[in-house]
C-alpha positions in Angstrom: -81.1 -2.6 207.8 -81.1 1.0 208.5 -81.8 3.3 205.3 -78.5 4.7 205.4 -77.1 0.8 205.4 -79.3 0.2 202.4 -78.1 3.3 200.6 -74.5 2.4 201.4 -75.2 -0.9 200.3 -76.8 0.4 197.0 -74.0 2.4 196.4 -71.1 -0.1 196.5 -73.1 -1.9 194.0 -73.1 0.5 191.7 -69.3 1.3 192.0 -68.6 -2.5 191.8 -70.9 -2.7 188.3 -68.9 0.5 187.4 -65.6 -0.8 187.4 -66.8 -4.1 185.7 -67.9 -1.7 182.8 -64.5 -0.1 183.0 -62.4 -3.0 183.0 -64.5 -4.8 179.9 -64.1 -1.5 178.2 -68.1 -1.0 177.7 -67.8 2.9 177.4 -66.2 5.8 175.5 -64.3 8.5 177.0 -67.5 10.5 175.7 -69.8 8.7 177.7 -67.4 8.8 181.0 -67.8 12.4 181.0 -71.5 12.5 179.8 -73.7 12.6 183.2 -76.9 14.1 180.9 -77.0 11.3 178.4 -79.5 8.0 178.2 -76.2 5.6 177.7 -76.4 2.9 181.0 -73.2 4.8 182.0 -74.8 8.3 182.7 -78.0 6.8 184.0 -75.4 4.7 186.4 -73.5 8.0 187.7 -77.1 9.8 188.2 -78.3 7.0 190.5 -75.3 7.3 192.4 -75.0 10.7 193.1 -78.6 10.9 194.0 -77.9 8.2 196.4 -74.6 10.3 197.6 -76.5 13.6 198.0 -79.3 11.4 200.1 -76.7 9.8 202.4 -75.1 13.6 203.0 -78.8 15.2 203.5 -79.4 12.4 206.4 -75.8 12.9 207.8 -76.9 16.9 208.4 -80.1 16.0 209.6 -78.7 13.6 211.9 -76.0 16.3 213.0 -78.4 19.6 212.9 -76.2 20.9 210.3 -77.3 22.6 207.4 -76.3 22.1 203.6 
């Protein structure tokens, strides 16, 4: 599996976990908007953002474009 495929797989897993948490009502509105805290949701959002940024950087490197 390529690195891009692995990142996409991880992102889809995180997305699925977030949807499960949302459906179970396991976070508050405050937690939803908190990206800097130490809650499970905040850590989850940071991990997803890091993966998304890495994927965008890889796409730019492939095309020779710059951010």
